[in-house]
N, C-alpha and C positions, 0 to 999 in steps of 0.2 A: 508457424507463418509466416512467411517473409514478403506480405504485401501489404508493411504501415504502409496507413495512411502521414503526409504533412503535418496531420494534428494529434495523429498520434506521437509521431517522436516530439514531437514541440512539446506537446504535454509529460513524455514522458522524461525528458529534459529537465522541464521544469522542477517535476520529482526527483529526479538525483541532482539535484542544485540544490533543492530542501533540504536530504540526504546529510547532503555534504555541508550546511548549517549546521544539522544534530551535531554531526561530527566535530563541529568545531564547540559546542557546546557540551564538549564527554558523552552525548547520549550516540546509542547504537546507532548509524548510518541509517534511516528509513526515512522517506520522504512518500506523501499520499498527496496526491490532485484527484478533486471529484468536478466532472464535470460536465453538464447538464446540455445541449442545443450548442454545445461547440462555446459554453462558456465558463469558466470557471467561477466555482459553486463555491470551494472552498479549499483549503488547505492546508498538510499538518507534517508535523517533524514529527517523529519519538520523544516527547520531556518526562518517561518519568522516574529520568531521575531528577530533575529541576522542580515541578509537582509534586516528590511523592506517593506517587497514584501506579499504581502497576497493569492499570487498566489506561495509561496515556500512550497506548502507540500512534502512529501516523495516522494509521488507517482512523482509529477512533475519535481523531483529533478533528480527521479531514469530513468523515460521517457527521459528527455533531454540529460540525459547523454547517453540512449542506443541511440539515434537518432546520436549523434556526432559518437560516436563508430564506428554504420555502415556507417554512415553517409549517413544515408536516413530516414523520416520521419513516412516514416513506418514502425513499427518492427514485419511483420508477422511473425509467427514462434517460438512468445518468451513468456512466463510467467511472469508474473507479481506478488512477492508475499509480501504481505501487512499486516501488525500488525493488521491495523484497517479500517472497513470496508471503501469503500476512498467515497468523498461528491460529489457530484454533479458536479464540474468543472472538478476533477481528474474521476470521471467516462465519461466525455464528450472526454477525453483526452487518453485515454485507446483506446476507441472508434478508437476517431479521429486519432491516430496512428493503430488502427488493432492487437494492440495484442491477442494475440491469448484464451490465458490462461487467468485468474486470481483465485489466488487463496488470500482470507483473513481469518486472524484469529477472531478477535471480533466481530460483529457487533455493529456499530455507531446509536445507537437507536436515538437519537437528530437531526445528518443531513447524515446518512447512503442514499446512493443514489443506491445503488448494491439490497442492498435485504428491510432495514428498512423501508425508505423511498418514494421507487422510484427505478425503476428494469430496469436503464436504458444501461447496458453494452451488457446485452441480450432481449432485447426489440426487437422485431417483428418489432416497426417503427423506428429500426438504420438500418443504412446501412451496419455496420458490428454488429455483433455477439461477445461475448468472452463467453467461455465456464465459467463457476461460481463457481466457489467452496467454501466451507466455512467451518472454526472451526478448523481447526490445526492448535493445543497450544493455541486456543482461551481461555482457563483460565488462562495461565501465563499472554495473552498482555491481558487482559482485570482485571488480581492482578498488572499489571504491570501502568496500566490509573490510575485503584483504589487508588493508594497507590500516584502519583504523585499528583493526585485533596485533595485527604486528606490533605498531605503536605501541596500544595497552601491554603487550607482553613487554616489550623491552624500558618499561617505565618499573617495571617488580624485580 
């Protein structure tokens, strides 16, 4: 999709800023922004290393914060912006939280569960289907990930 709104670009830019923050903390650079009615409900960065928690992905952090913000485990009417295609765990949480729309930047060819490996978020097999849009600022997200992993490889 090439008809991104100014708000879409603004929220994905924030997700990329959060991803950069995660990189500075030696976490895989992924950022997530949960929005409802054009207002940020919550944000998240990857934090599994810092929290010693394999579920502390950026999407999960944003979803948890959003649920606390609206005082409900359902996030109907919301959009989740993520700098990297969500994994299977996060895709399941997106469905369970009833997030209406998912916008992600770059595909994750190894673990992506939205388009690359599976189609969880909008599968006819699920009881909820999110509208999925991909590619917004994908080159920027991909460059950030490539630089992060190149730097980690050079440290070995």
